[in-house]
py3Dmol code that shows the C-alpha trace and the ligand (Angstrom):
import py3Dmol

protein = """\
ATOM      1  CA  MET A   1     -15.418  21.106  -4.703  1.00  0.00           C
ATOM      2  CA  THR A   2     -15.005  18.074  -2.466  1.00  0.00           C
ATOM      3  CA  ALA A   3     -13.782  18.623   1.082  1.00  0.00           C
ATOM      4  CA  PRO A   4     -10.149  17.684   1.671  1.00  0.00           C
ATOM      5  CA  THR A   5     -10.266  13.972   2.488  1.00  0.00           C
ATOM      6  CA  PHE A   6      -7.583  12.143   4.436  1.00  0.00           C
ATOM      7  CA  ARG A   7      -7.419   8.498   5.423  1.00  0.00           C
ATOM      8  CA  PHE A   8      -5.705   6.278   7.940  1.00  0.00           C
ATOM      9  CA  ALA A   9      -5.299   2.770   6.532  1.00  0.00           C
ATOM     10  CA  PRO A  10      -3.954   0.211   9.007  1.00  0.00           C
ATOM     11  CA  SER A  11      -3.510  -3.491   8.236  1.00  0.00           C
ATOM     12  CA  PRO A  12      -5.022  -5.675  10.979  1.00  0.00           C
ATOM     13  CA  ASN A  13      -2.149  -8.136  11.185  1.00  0.00           C
ATOM     14  CA  GLY A  14      -0.736  -7.020  14.515  1.00  0.00           C
ATOM     15  CA  ARG A  15      -1.471  -4.599  17.326  1.00  0.00           C
ATOM     16  CA  LEU A  16      -1.020  -0.892  16.631  1.00  0.00           C
ATOM     17  CA  HIS A  17       2.141   0.669  18.040  1.00  0.00           C
ATOM     18  CA  LEU A  18       3.294   4.250  18.564  1.00  0.00           C
ATOM     19  CA  GLY A  19       4.218   4.610  14.879  1.00  0.00           C
ATOM     20  CA  HIS A  20       0.606   3.943  13.910  1.00  0.00           C
ATOM     21  CA  ALA A  21      -0.569   6.363  16.599  1.00  0.00           C
ATOM     22  CA  TYR A  22       1.711   9.058  15.183  1.00  0.00           C
ATOM     23  CA  SER A  23       0.431   8.508  11.635  1.00  0.00           C
ATOM     24  CA  ALA A  24      -3.221   8.534  12.725  1.00  0.00           C
ATOM     25  CA  LEU A  25      -2.787  11.652  14.903  1.00  0.00           C
ATOM     26  CA  LEU A  26      -0.927  13.485  12.122  1.00  0.00           C
ATOM     27  CA  ASN A  27      -3.718  12.626   9.667  1.00  0.00           C
ATOM     28  CA  ASP A  28      -6.247  13.885  12.200  1.00  0.00           C
ATOM     29  CA  ARG A  29      -4.390  17.163  12.781  1.00  0.00           C
ATOM     30  CA  LEU A  30      -3.894  17.854   9.077  1.00  0.00           C
ATOM     31  CA  ALA A  31      -7.482  16.955   8.205  1.00  0.00           C
ATOM     32  CA  ARG A  32      -8.768  19.343  10.878  1.00  0.00           C
ATOM     33  CA  ALA A  33      -6.400  22.098   9.800  1.00  0.00           C
ATOM     34  CA  ALA A  34      -7.628  21.717   6.211  1.00  0.00           C
ATOM     35  CA  GLY A  35     -11.273  21.773   7.300  1.00  0.00           C
ATOM     36  CA  GLY A  36     -11.558  18.274   5.846  1.00  0.00           C
ATOM     37  CA  ARG A  37     -12.474  14.788   6.961  1.00  0.00           C
ATOM     38  CA  LEU A  38     -10.511  11.761   8.051  1.00  0.00           C
ATOM     39  CA  LEU A  39     -11.624   8.305   6.927  1.00  0.00           C
ATOM     40  CA  LEU A  40     -10.569   4.911   8.210  1.00  0.00           C
ATOM     41  CA  ARG A  41      -9.786   2.010   5.900  1.00  0.00           C
ATOM     42  CA  ILE A  42      -9.097  -1.478   7.162  1.00  0.00           C
ATOM     43  CA  GLU A  43      -6.499  -3.022   4.824  1.00  0.00           C
ATOM     44  CA  ASP A  44      -7.468  -6.636   5.334  1.00  0.00           C
ATOM     45  CA  ILE A  45      -7.021  -8.170   1.868  1.00  0.00           C
ATOM     46  CA  ASP A  46      -4.534 -10.714   3.172  1.00  0.00           C
ATOM     47  CA  PRO A  47      -6.633 -13.644   4.397  1.00  0.00           C
ATOM     48  CA  GLY A  48      -3.594 -15.368   5.912  1.00  0.00           C
ATOM     49  CA  ARG A  49      -2.564 -12.467   8.133  1.00  0.00           C
ATOM     50  CA  SER A  50      -5.655 -10.338   8.801  1.00  0.00           C
ATOM     51  CA  ARG A  51      -7.646 -11.262  11.899  1.00  0.00           C
ATOM     52  CA  PRO A  52     -11.103  -9.956  12.877  1.00  0.00           C
ATOM     53  CA  ASP A  53     -10.074  -9.722  16.541  1.00  0.00           C
ATOM     54  CA  LEU A  54      -7.252  -7.401  15.479  1.00  0.00           C
ATOM     55  CA  VAL A  55      -9.775  -5.190  13.655  1.00  0.00           C
ATOM     56  CA  ASP A  56     -11.771  -4.849  16.889  1.00  0.00           C
ATOM     57  CA  ALA A  57      -8.538  -4.216  18.772  1.00  0.00           C
ATOM     58  CA  LEU A  58      -7.366  -1.441  16.465  1.00  0.00           C
ATOM     59  CA  LEU A  59     -10.769   0.264  16.595  1.00  0.00           C
ATOM     60  CA  ALA A  60     -10.546   0.180  20.399  1.00  0.00           C
ATOM     61  CA  ASP A  61      -6.964   1.512  20.343  1.00  0.00           C
ATOM     62  CA  LEU A  62      -7.910   4.425  18.062  1.00  0.00           C
ATOM     63  CA  ALA A  63     -10.942   5.293  20.209  1.00  0.00           C
ATOM     64  CA  TRP A  64      -8.717   5.167  23.317  1.00  0.00           C
ATOM     65  CA  LEU A  65      -6.377   7.663  21.632  1.00  0.00           C
ATOM     66  CA  GLY A  66      -9.363   9.956  21.191  1.00  0.00           C
ATOM     67  CA  LEU A  67      -9.756   9.529  17.428  1.00  0.00           C
ATOM     68  CA  ARG A  68     -13.215   9.280  15.887  1.00  0.00           C
ATOM     69  CA  PHE A  69     -13.932   8.051  12.357  1.00  0.00           C
ATOM     70  CA  PRO A  70     -16.992   7.387  10.217  1.00  0.00           C
ATOM     71  CA  ALA A  71     -17.711   3.668   9.614  1.00  0.00           C
ATOM     72  CA  PRO A  72     -14.551   2.169   8.082  1.00  0.00           C
ATOM     73  CA  LEU A  73     -14.172   0.701   4.617  1.00  0.00           C
ATOM     74  CA  HIS A  74     -13.001  -2.923   4.759  1.00  0.00           C
ATOM     75  CA  GLN A  75     -10.872  -3.990   1.808  1.00  0.00           C
ATOM     76  CA  SER A  76     -11.978  -7.601   2.287  1.00  0.00           C
ATOM     77  CA  ALA A  77     -15.450  -6.492   1.104  1.00  0.00           C
ATOM     78  CA  ARG A  78     -14.089  -4.920  -2.089  1.00  0.00           C
ATOM     79  CA  MET A  79     -12.893  -7.947  -4.068  1.00  0.00           C
ATOM     80  CA  GLU A  80     -15.316  -7.401  -6.964  1.00  0.00           C
ATOM     81  CA  THR A  81     -14.034  -3.857  -7.421  1.00  0.00           C
ATOM     82  CA  TYR A  82     -10.417  -5.032  -7.412  1.00  0.00           C
ATOM     83  CA  ARG A  83     -11.298  -7.817  -9.855  1.00  0.00           C
ATOM     84  CA  ALA A  84     -12.767  -5.213 -12.220  1.00  0.00           C
ATOM     85  CA  ALA A  85      -9.601  -3.086 -12.028  1.00  0.00           C
ATOM     86  CA  LEU A  86      -7.453  -6.143 -12.681  1.00  0.00           C
ATOM     87  CA  LYS A  87      -9.651  -7.161 -15.626  1.00  0.00           C
ATOM     88  CA  ASN A  88      -9.313  -3.676 -17.032  1.00  0.00           C
ATOM     89  CA  LEU A  89      -5.505  -3.966 -16.979  1.00  0.00           C
ATOM     90  CA  ALA A  90      -5.521  -7.542 -18.325  1.00  0.00           C
ATOM     91  CA  ALA A  91      -7.947  -6.704 -21.150  1.00  0.00           C
ATOM     92  CA  ARG A  92      -5.518  -4.027 -22.328  1.00  0.00           C
ATOM     93  CA  ASP A  93      -2.615  -6.494 -22.118  1.00  0.00           C
ATOM     94  CA  LEU A  94      -1.070  -4.462 -19.293  1.00  0.00           C
ATOM     95  CA  ALA A  95      -1.153  -7.367 -16.819  1.00  0.00           C
ATOM     96  CA  TYR A  96      -0.467 -11.055 -17.376  1.00  0.00           C
ATOM     97  CA  PRO A  97      -0.818 -14.210 -15.288  1.00  0.00           C
ATOM     98  CA  CYS A  98       2.386 -15.568 -13.751  1.00  0.00           C
ATOM     99  CA  PHE A  99       2.524 -19.221 -12.765  1.00  0.00           C
ATOM    100  CA  CYS A 100       5.993 -19.079 -11.182  1.00  0.00           C
ATOM    101  CA  SER A 101       6.509 -20.006  -7.553  1.00  0.00           C
ATOM    102  CA  ARG A 102       8.577 -17.690  -5.372  1.00  0.00           C
ATOM    103  CA  ALA A 103      11.524 -20.105  -5.726  1.00  0.00           C
ATOM    104  CA  GLU A 104      11.181 -20.143  -9.517  1.00  0.00           C
ATOM    105  CA  VAL A 105      11.182 -16.342  -9.605  1.00  0.00           C
ATOM    106  CA  ALA A 106      14.324 -16.262  -7.450  1.00  0.00           C
ATOM    107  CA  ALA A 107      16.055 -18.861  -9.643  1.00  0.00           C
ATOM    108  CA  ALA A 108      15.091 -17.121 -12.900  1.00  0.00           C
ATOM    109  CA  ALA A 109      16.260 -13.760 -11.543  1.00  0.00           C
ATOM    110  CA  GLN A 110      19.581 -15.280 -10.494  1.00  0.00           C
ATOM    111  CA  ALA A 111      20.013 -16.961 -13.875  1.00  0.00           C
ATOM    112  CA  ALA A 112      19.243 -13.688 -15.688  1.00  0.00           C
ATOM    113  CA  ALA A 113      21.737 -11.799 -13.515  1.00  0.00           C
ATOM    114  CA  GLY A 114      24.538 -14.294 -14.155  1.00  0.00           C
ATOM    115  CA  ASP A 115      27.427 -13.511 -11.829  1.00  0.00           C
ATOM    116  CA  GLY A 116      26.138 -10.001 -11.140  1.00  0.00           C
ATOM    117  CA  PRO A 117      23.805  -8.914  -8.368  1.00  0.00           C
ATOM    118  CA  VAL A 118      20.120  -9.716  -8.826  1.00  0.00           C
ATOM    119  CA  PRO A 119      18.253  -6.481  -9.653  1.00  0.00           C
ATOM    120  CA  ARG A 120      15.583  -5.869  -7.037  1.00  0.00           C
ATOM    121  CA  ASP A 121      12.541  -3.657  -6.601  1.00  0.00           C
ATOM    122  CA  PRO A 122      12.376  -1.094  -3.759  1.00  0.00           C
ATOM    123  CA  ASP A 123      10.868  -3.743  -1.460  1.00  0.00           C
ATOM    124  CA  GLY A 124      13.791  -6.076  -2.118  1.00  0.00           C
ATOM    125  CA  ALA A 125      11.933  -8.553  -4.325  1.00  0.00           C
ATOM    126  CA  PRO A 126      13.844  -9.701  -7.424  1.00  0.00           C
ATOM    127  CA  LEU A 127      12.750  -7.917 -10.589  1.00  0.00           C
ATOM    128  CA  TYR A 128      10.801 -10.486 -12.565  1.00  0.00           C
ATOM    129  CA  PRO A 129      12.791 -11.557 -15.644  1.00  0.00           C
ATOM    130  CA  GLY A 130      10.088 -13.733 -17.268  1.00  0.00           C
ATOM    131  CA  PRO A 131       9.380 -16.470 -18.322  1.00  0.00           C
ATOM    132  CA  CYS A 132       5.620 -15.972 -17.990  1.00  0.00           C
ATOM    133  CA  ARG A 133       5.846 -12.606 -19.746  1.00  0.00           C
ATOM    134  CA  HIS A 134       6.410 -14.482 -22.991  1.00  0.00           C
ATOM    135  CA  LEU A 135       3.846 -17.305 -22.765  1.00  0.00           C
ATOM    136  CA  SER A 136       1.638 -17.693 -25.822  1.00  0.00           C
ATOM    137  CA  ASP A 137      -2.059 -16.882 -25.510  1.00  0.00           C
ATOM    138  CA  ALA A 138      -2.818 -20.585 -26.036  1.00  0.00           C
ATOM    139  CA  ALA A 139      -0.452 -21.665 -23.252  1.00  0.00           C
ATOM    140  CA  VAL A 140      -1.947 -19.103 -20.874  1.00  0.00           C
ATOM    141  CA  ALA A 141      -5.497 -20.173 -21.738  1.00  0.00           C
ATOM    142  CA  ALA A 142      -4.635 -23.851 -21.194  1.00  0.00           C
ATOM    143  CA  ARG A 143      -2.985 -23.250 -17.842  1.00  0.00           C
ATOM    144  CA  LEU A 144      -5.826 -20.997 -16.648  1.00  0.00           C
ATOM    145  CA  ALA A 145      -8.341 -23.631 -17.790  1.00  0.00           C
ATOM    146  CA  ARG A 146      -6.463 -26.232 -15.715  1.00  0.00           C
ATOM    147  CA  GLY A 147      -6.858 -23.932 -12.706  1.00  0.00           C
ATOM    148  CA  GLU A 148      -3.106 -23.522 -12.158  1.00  0.00           C
ATOM    149  CA  PRO A 149      -2.406 -21.130  -9.284  1.00  0.00           C
ATOM    150  CA  HIS A 150      -1.099 -17.801 -10.517  1.00  0.00           C
ATOM    151  CA  THR A 151      -0.459 -14.208  -9.599  1.00  0.00           C
ATOM    152  CA  TRP A 152      -0.946 -11.306 -12.021  1.00  0.00           C
ATOM    153  CA  ARG A 153       1.974  -9.088 -12.919  1.00  0.00           C
ATOM    154  CA  LEU A 154       2.043  -5.634 -14.424  1.00  0.00           C
ATOM    155  CA  ALA A 155       3.676  -5.671 -17.872  1.00  0.00           C
ATOM    156  CA  MET A 156       5.845  -2.685 -17.005  1.00  0.00           C
ATOM    157  CA  ASP A 157       7.110  -1.968 -20.534  1.00  0.00           C
ATOM    158  CA  ARG A 158       3.589  -1.995 -21.997  1.00  0.00           C
ATOM    159  CA  ALA A 159       2.247  -0.039 -19.015  1.00  0.00           C
ATOM    160  CA  LEU A 160       4.830   2.678 -19.575  1.00  0.00           C
ATOM    161  CA  ALA A 161       4.005   2.708 -23.281  1.00  0.00           C
ATOM    162  CA  ALA A 162       0.316   3.185 -22.401  1.00  0.00           C
ATOM    163  CA  ALA A 163       1.096   5.904 -19.834  1.00  0.00           C
ATOM    164  CA  PRO A 164       4.465   7.315 -20.856  1.00  0.00           C
ATOM    165  CA  GLY A 165       4.653  10.065 -18.284  1.00  0.00           C
ATOM    166  CA  PRO A 166       6.810  11.791 -17.147  1.00  0.00           C
ATOM    167  CA  HIS A 167       5.366  10.553 -13.872  1.00  0.00           C
ATOM    168  CA  GLY A 168       5.310  12.437 -10.618  1.00  0.00           C
ATOM    169  CA  PHE A 169       3.115  13.495  -7.748  1.00  0.00           C
ATOM    170  CA  SER A 170       2.395  16.563  -5.728  1.00  0.00           C
ATOM    171  CA  THR A 171       3.632  16.695  -2.162  1.00  0.00           C
ATOM    172  CA  PHE A 172       2.720  18.735   0.884  1.00  0.00           C
ATOM    173  CA  ASP A 173       4.274  19.222   4.296  1.00  0.00           C
ATOM    174  CA  PRO A 174       2.549  19.898   7.605  1.00  0.00           C
ATOM    175  CA  ASP A 175       4.060  23.401   7.551  1.00  0.00           C
ATOM    176  CA  GLY A 176       2.164  24.142   4.342  1.00  0.00           C
ATOM    177  CA  ALA A 177       5.023  23.781   1.847  1.00  0.00           C
ATOM    178  CA  THR A 178       4.020  22.063  -1.386  1.00  0.00           C
ATOM    179  CA  GLY A 179       6.081  20.577  -4.166  1.00  0.00           C
ATOM    180  CA  LEU A 180       6.300  18.155  -7.047  1.00  0.00           C
ATOM    181  CA  ARG A 181       8.287  14.938  -6.933  1.00  0.00           C
ATOM    182  CA  ALA A 182       9.341  12.905  -9.950  1.00  0.00           C
ATOM    183  CA  ALA A 183       8.376   9.220  -9.931  1.00  0.00           C
ATOM    184  CA  ASP A 184      10.196   6.307 -11.517  1.00  0.00           C
ATOM    185  CA  PRO A 185       7.692   3.445 -11.747  1.00  0.00           C
ATOM    186  CA  ALA A 186      10.062   1.334 -13.887  1.00  0.00           C
ATOM    187  CA  ARG A 187      12.086   0.418 -10.821  1.00  0.00           C
ATOM    188  CA  TRP A 188       9.218  -1.863  -9.758  1.00  0.00           C
ATOM    189  CA  GLY A 189       9.562  -3.978 -12.898  1.00  0.00           C
ATOM    190  CA  ASP A 190       6.792  -6.484 -13.625  1.00  0.00           C
ATOM    191  CA  THR A 191       5.494  -6.224 -10.079  1.00  0.00           C
ATOM    192  CA  VAL A 192       2.650  -8.363  -8.736  1.00  0.00           C
ATOM    193  CA  VAL A 193      -0.690  -6.547  -8.973  1.00  0.00           C
ATOM    194  CA  ALA A 194      -2.827  -9.496  -7.847  1.00  0.00           C
ATOM    195  CA  ARG A 195      -1.877 -12.300  -5.502  1.00  0.00           C
ATOM    196  CA  ARG A 196      -2.678 -15.968  -5.840  1.00  0.00           C
ATOM    197  CA  ASP A 197      -5.596 -15.825  -3.430  1.00  0.00           C
ATOM    198  CA  VAL A 198      -6.789 -12.230  -3.897  1.00  0.00           C
ATOM    199  CA  PRO A 199      -7.566 -10.237  -7.080  1.00  0.00           C
ATOM    200  CA  ALA A 200      -5.324  -7.380  -5.899  1.00  0.00           C
ATOM    201  CA  SER A 201      -1.999  -6.561  -4.316  1.00  0.00           C
ATOM    202  CA  TYR A 202      -1.563  -3.820  -1.725  1.00  0.00           C
ATOM    203  CA  HIS A 203      -0.703  -1.447  -4.592  1.00  0.00           C
ATOM    204  CA  LEU A 204      -3.768  -2.133  -6.724  1.00  0.00           C
ATOM    205  CA  ALA A 205      -6.117  -2.080  -3.724  1.00  0.00           C
ATOM    206  CA  VAL A 206      -4.727   1.152  -2.310  1.00  0.00           C
ATOM    207  CA  VAL A 207      -5.051   3.186  -5.512  1.00  0.00           C
ATOM    208  CA  THR A 208      -8.512   1.775  -6.193  1.00  0.00           C
ATOM    209  CA  ASP A 209      -9.723   2.633  -2.712  1.00  0.00           C
ATOM    210  CA  ASP A 210      -8.074   6.030  -2.399  1.00  0.00           C
ATOM    211  CA  ALA A 211      -9.997   6.998  -5.545  1.00  0.00           C
ATOM    212  CA  ALA A 212     -13.254   5.317  -4.472  1.00  0.00           C
ATOM    213  CA  GLN A 213     -13.153   7.075  -1.091  1.00  0.00           C
ATOM    214  CA  GLY A 214     -12.408  10.441  -2.699  1.00  0.00           C
ATOM    215  CA  VAL A 215      -9.091  10.715  -0.856  1.00  0.00           C
ATOM    216  CA  THR A 216      -7.376  13.985  -1.725  1.00  0.00           C
ATOM    217  CA  HIS A 217      -4.487  13.828   0.792  1.00  0.00           C
ATOM    218  CA  VAL A 218      -2.451  10.727   1.622  1.00  0.00           C
ATOM    219  CA  VAL A 219      -0.392  10.967   4.812  1.00  0.00           C
ATOM    220  CA  ARG A 220       1.649   7.838   5.496  1.00  0.00           C
ATOM    221  CA  GLY A 221       5.102   6.673   6.531  1.00  0.00           C
ATOM    222  CA  ALA A 222       8.255   7.241   4.509  1.00  0.00           C
ATOM    223  CA  ASP A 223       8.524   3.464   4.080  1.00  0.00           C
ATOM    224  CA  LEU A 224       5.829   3.821   1.399  1.00  0.00           C
ATOM    225  CA  LEU A 225       7.504   6.644  -0.523  1.00  0.00           C
ATOM    226  CA  ALA A 226       8.937   4.309  -3.179  1.00  0.00           C
ATOM    227  CA  ALA A 227       5.552   2.596  -3.566  1.00  0.00           C
ATOM    228  CA  THR A 228       4.064   5.936  -4.598  1.00  0.00           C
ATOM    229  CA  ASP A 229       6.127   5.750  -7.809  1.00  0.00           C
ATOM    230  CA  LEU A 230       4.113   2.677  -8.728  1.00  0.00           C
ATOM    231  CA  HIS A 231       0.833   4.091  -7.425  1.00  0.00           C
ATOM    232  CA  VAL A 232       0.964   7.082  -9.754  1.00  0.00           C
ATOM    233  CA  LEU A 233       1.459   4.774 -12.742  1.00  0.00           C
ATOM    234  CA  LEU A 234      -1.529   2.639 -11.711  1.00  0.00           C
ATOM    235  CA  GLN A 235      -3.598   5.802 -11.246  1.00  0.00           C
ATOM    236  CA  ALA A 236      -2.665   6.936 -14.746  1.00  0.00           C
ATOM    237  CA  LEU A 237      -3.482   3.526 -16.254  1.00  0.00           C
ATOM    238  CA  LEU A 238      -6.833   3.306 -14.462  1.00  0.00           C
ATOM    239  CA  SER A 239      -7.767   6.998 -14.955  1.00  0.00           C
ATOM    240  CA  LEU A 240      -7.955   7.564 -11.192  1.00  0.00           C
ATOM    241  CA  ALA A 241      -7.628  10.976  -9.591  1.00  0.00           C
ATOM    242  CA  GLN A 242      -4.250  11.473  -7.957  1.00  0.00           C
ATOM    243  CA  PRO A 243      -4.110  12.615  -4.330  1.00  0.00           C
ATOM    244  CA  HIS A 244      -1.437  14.868  -2.808  1.00  0.00           C
ATOM    245  CA  TYR A 245       1.114  13.026  -0.696  1.00  0.00           C
ATOM    246  CA  HIS A 246       2.970  13.559   2.547  1.00  0.00           C
ATOM    247  CA  HIS A 247       5.325  10.790   3.662  1.00  0.00           C
ATOM    248  CA  HIS A 248       6.276  11.349   7.277  1.00  0.00           C
ATOM    249  CA  ALA A 249       9.480  10.191   8.950  1.00  0.00           C
ATOM    250  CA  LEU A 250       9.121   6.880  10.756  1.00  0.00           C
ATOM    251  CA  LEU A 251       9.318   6.685  14.512  1.00  0.00           C
ATOM    252  CA  LEU A 252      12.423   4.786  15.548  1.00  0.00           C
ATOM    253  CA  ASP A 253      13.113   2.771  18.664  1.00  0.00           C
ATOM    254  CA  ALA A 254      16.072   3.344  20.999  1.00  0.00           C
ATOM    255  CA  THR A 255      18.321   1.282  18.677  1.00  0.00           C
ATOM    256  CA  GLY A 256      17.368   3.394  15.661  1.00  0.00           C
ATOM    257  CA  ALA A 257      15.253   0.609  14.128  1.00  0.00           C
ATOM    258  CA  LYS A 258      11.755   1.136  12.739  1.00  0.00           C
ATOM    259  CA  LEU A 259       9.051   0.346  15.310  1.00  0.00           C
ATOM    260  CA  ALA A 260       7.522  -3.021  14.584  1.00  0.00           C
ATOM    261  CA  LYS A 261       5.670  -5.624  16.524  1.00  0.00           C
ATOM    262  CA  SER A 262       8.094  -8.205  15.150  1.00  0.00           C
ATOM    263  CA  ARG A 263      10.917  -6.387  16.944  1.00  0.00           C
ATOM    264  CA  GLY A 264       8.995  -6.314  20.202  1.00  0.00           C
ATOM    265  CA  SER A 265       7.943  -2.630  20.105  1.00  0.00           C
ATOM    266  CA  ARG A 266       5.357  -2.052  22.798  1.00  0.00           C
ATOM    267  CA  SER A 267       1.848  -1.852  21.409  1.00  0.00           C
ATOM    268  CA  LEU A 268      -0.730   0.761  22.330  1.00  0.00           C
ATOM    269  CA  ALA A 269      -2.540  -2.086  24.102  1.00  0.00           C
ATOM    270  CA  ASP A 270       0.563  -2.756  26.226  1.00  0.00           C
ATOM    271  CA  LEU A 271       0.792   0.943  27.117  1.00  0.00           C
ATOM    272  CA  ARG A 272      -2.906   1.044  27.958  1.00  0.00           C
ATOM    273  CA  ALA A 273      -2.538  -2.048  30.165  1.00  0.00           C
ATOM    274  CA  GLU A 274       0.350  -0.325  31.959  1.00  0.00           C
ATOM    275  CA  GLY A 275      -2.034   2.501  32.833  1.00  0.00           C
ATOM    276  CA  VAL A 276      -0.464   5.075  30.493  1.00  0.00           C
ATOM    277  CA  ASP A 277      -2.764   8.053  29.879  1.00  0.00           C
ATOM    278  CA  PRO A 278      -3.564   8.525  26.158  1.00  0.00           C
ATOM    279  CA  ALA A 279      -3.106  12.285  26.643  1.00  0.00           C
ATOM    280  CA  ALA A 280       0.501  11.555  27.622  1.00  0.00           C
ATOM    281  CA  ILE A 281       1.006   9.578  24.430  1.00  0.00           C
ATOM    282  CA  ARG A 282      -0.455  12.363  22.336  1.00  0.00           C
ATOM    283  CA  ALA A 283       1.832  14.844  24.082  1.00  0.00           C
ATOM    284  CA  GLU A 284       4.892  12.608  23.651  1.00  0.00           C
ATOM    285  CA  LEU A 285       4.180  12.321  19.933  1.00  0.00           C
ATOM    286  CA  GLY A 286       3.816  16.095  19.599  1.00  0.00           C
ATOM    287  CA  PHE A 287       0.021  16.299  19.567  1.00  0.00           C
ATOM    288  CA  GLY A 288      -0.551  17.580  23.083  1.00  0.00           C
TER     289      GLY A 288
END
"""
ligand_1 = """\
10
LIG
N -1.900 -0.621 5.225
C -0.609 -0.008 5.149
C 0.145 -0.225 6.443
O -0.462 -0.514 7.458
C -0.682 1.480 4.901
C -1.076 1.763 3.521
C -1.129 3.230 3.127
O -1.224 4.115 3.986
O -1.120 3.473 1.923
O 1.346 -0.110 6.443
"""
view = py3Dmol.view(width=600, height=400)
view.addModel(protein, "pdb")
view.setStyle({"model": 0}, {"cartoon": {"style": "trace"}})
view.addModel(ligand_1, "xyz")
view.setStyle({"model": 1}, {"stick": {}})
view.zoomTo()
view.show()
């Protein structure tokens, strides 16, 4: 049997804040309690937003908090693996190239909705109504041959036919309670599984890597709960082992908003510069 394996998976597109610290410390506590290990994954597939200096900074922040990890896995080094997963889906007609711009998707979704509200996925993106779902093989081949920029979308109806479910995942709580939660992947529609510049989306990369790293327990914020509905479908389609999940409540600021650098939440680096003791932060977050 493999040891329980947890992971902390930050994206290096900003400094870590207290919410990240909470997630990392909770992973660490639960991994220790389970007699397992905690891995670090740097989620740097986004070349426009990920910065090497922020990778160094987050490693320093985590060390300052007292967390130790084995050498991290960098998603930016995993493109061939993601490409293979994408090819697997495409070869089975479960993913198709989409040549629409963001504006074209918005316009098509509005046109399909008529006077009604545009149906949206849990992240707020319009559900893709076509038209690239219905392109002929010849049209696709010609546009690919011309090098037209494109994303890849999951063909949700065919994906659900290939993996009909019912879908769900097993959950666990820090107090030891376990459960099963039903998943509804259809609410993601024909979601993007590979971006224009990268052969993966967050969703495809995360399921590929959780499996490759032997992750048995995923502990992450409740903002990713809805994404898990899609992750379990991708795991079923790609024959990947499914971890157990715990989605923890998000830390909120004094106004009740989610902590985020974009809203000016103080980073761990700010706190360190102010001379705050990391032991005080651990205690404040409930890990004293
Ligand atoms: N990289 C994601 C983030 O920083 C977390 C992904 C995950 O834990 O699945 O929000």
